[in-house]
C-alpha positions as CSV (number, residue, x, y, z in Angstrom):
1,M,102.5,110.1,80.8
2,P,99.0,109.6,79.5
3,L,96.2,110.2,81.9
4,A,94.7,106.7,81.7
5,V,98.0,105.1,82.5
6,F,98.5,107.4,85.5
7,A,95.0,106.6,86.7
8,M,95.7,102.9,86.3
9,L,98.9,103.2,88.5
10,V,97.2,105.3,91.2
11,F,94.2,102.9,91.4
12,A,96.5,99.9,91.6
13,I,98.6,101.4,94.4
14,F,95.6,102.5,96.5
15,T,93.8,99.1,95.9
16,W,96.9,97.2,97.1
17,L,97.0,99.4,100.2
18,G,93.3,98.6,100.8
19,A,93.9,94.9,100.2
20,G,96.8,95.0,102.6
21,T,94.5,96.0,105.4
22,V,92.5,92.7,105.1
23,E,95.6,90.6,104.2
24,A,94.9,88.1,107.0
25,V,91.4,87.3,105.6
26,M,92.7,87.1,102.1
27,N,95.5,84.8,103.3
28,D,93.0,82.4,104.8
29,F,91.0,82.4,101.5
30,A,94.2,81.8,99.5
31,N,95.3,78.9,101.8
32,E,91.9,77.3,101.6
33,V,92.0,77.1,97.8
34,G,95.7,76.3,97.6
35,M,96.8,79.6,95.9
36,P,99.8,81.6,96.8
37,T,98.9,84.6,98.9
38,W,100.7,87.1,96.8
39,V,98.7,86.2,93.8
40,F,95.5,86.5,95.7
41,I,96.4,89.9,96.9
42,A,97.7,91.0,93.5
43,I,94.5,90.3,91.7
44,P,92.4,93.2,93.1
45,G,95.1,95.7,92.1
46,L,95.3,94.2,88.7
47,L,91.6,94.3,88.2
48,S,91.4,97.9,89.4
49,M,94.2,98.7,86.9
50,L,92.1,97.2,84.1
51,F,88.9,98.9,85.0
52,S,90.4,102.3,85.7
53,F,92.3,102.2,82.4
54,L,89.1,101.5,80.6
55,L,87.0,104.1,82.5
56,Y,89.5,106.9,82.4
57,Q,90.0,106.8,78.6
58,N,89.4,110.3,77.2
59,A,88.7,111.5,80.8
60,A,90.4,114.9,80.2
61,R,87.6,115.8,77.9
62,K,84.7,114.1,79.7
63,I,85.5,115.0,83.4
64,T,84.4,118.5,84.2
65,A,83.8,118.2,87.9
66,L,85.3,116.2,90.7
67,R,82.1,114.2,91.3
68,E,82.4,112.7,87.8
69,S,85.8,111.3,88.7
70,M,84.4,110.0,92.0
71,T,81.6,108.3,90.1
72,R,84.1,106.6,87.8
73,A,86.1,105.6,90.9
74,L,83.1,104.1,92.5
75,L,82.4,102.1,89.3
76,V,86.0,100.9,89.4
77,G,85.5,99.7,93.0
78,I,82.2,97.9,92.2
79,A,83.7,96.2,89.2
80,T,86.8,95.2,91.1
81,W,84.7,93.8,94.0
82,I,82.5,91.7,91.6
83,G,85.6,90.5,89.8
84,V,87.4,89.4,93.0
85,A,84.2,87.8,94.2
86,A,83.8,85.9,90.9
87,M,87.4,84.6,91.2
88,I,86.9,83.5,94.8
89,S,83.6,81.8,94.0
90,Y,85.1,80.1,91.0
91,M,87.9,78.6,93.0
92,W,86.1,78.0,96.3
93,C,82.5,77.0,95.5
94,P,81.6,73.4,94.6
95,G,79.7,72.9,91.4
96,S,76.5,71.7,93.1
97,R,76.0,74.9,95.1
98,T,77.5,77.5,92.8
99,L,74.7,80.1,93.0
100,S,74.2,80.0,96.7
101,C,77.9,79.9,97.4
102,T,78.5,82.8,95.0
103,S,75.9,85.0,96.9
104,D,77.6,84.1,100.2
105,V,81.0,85.0,98.7
106,L,79.6,88.4,97.5
107,L,78.2,89.0,101.0
108,V,81.4,88.1,102.8
109,T,83.7,90.0,100.5
110,G,81.5,93.0,100.6
111,I,81.5,93.0,104.4
112,V,85.2,92.2,104.9
113,G,86.8,93.9,102.0
114,G,84.2,96.4,101.0
115,G,85.2,99.2,103.3
116,P,88.9,99.3,102.5
117,L,88.3,98.9,98.8
118,L,85.7,101.7,98.9
119,V,88.1,104.0,100.7
120,A,91.0,103.1,98.4
121,V,89.1,103.7,95.1
122,L,87.5,106.9,96.4
123,V,90.9,108.4,97.4
124,A,92.4,107.3,94.1
125,G,89.4,108.9,92.2
126,F,89.9,112.1,94.2
127,V,93.6,112.2,93.4
128,V,93.0,111.5,89.7
129,G,90.1,113.9,89.5
130,T,92.0,116.7,91.1
131,L,94.9,116.3,88.7
132,V,92.5,116.2,85.7
133,L,90.9,119.5,86.8
134,R,94.2,121.2,87.7
135,R,95.9,120.2,84.4
136,V,99.4,119.5,85.7
137,T,102.2,119.7,83.1
138,W,103.6,116.2,83.6
139,L,100.4,114.5,82.4
140,A,99.4,114.2,78.8
141,Y,95.7,115.0,78.7
142,E,95.1,114.4,75.0
143,R,96.6,112.4,72.3
144,P,99.0,114.2,70.1
145,P,97.7,114.8,66.6
146,P,98.6,112.2,64.0
147,L,101.5,112.9,61.7
148,R,100.4,113.7,58.1
149,A,102.4,112.4,55.2
150,E,103.0,115.2,52.8
């Protein structure tokens, strides 16, 4: 399995576990905007999958210490938080107060969901970083060389 795909799956699982801890709040947000709750909870995991897939490309060559994986994980968490807050503000805020409402949404989502999301992505970054440094056999760390036509 390629490393970026593995990182994507690990980040999704841990982000969904983190989102599950604040499911009651996310359920209220989803009910207020008329969206199914499962879609509202699935979006943070899907966004973290996207961002971790992009940030862990060629990670086997670039990550030489655990702190580099943790930094990438923190960036995944910040990008996921901003993405979820943008989605909530797009669906929830009226057009006349978009900027002030968006800042309120960023603040509320940071306070309510920031802790579980931060823990989730840091644990996922630790797992992926440890496996990058240990070089387990069931992960593909580099692309196979291209086939040459002779």
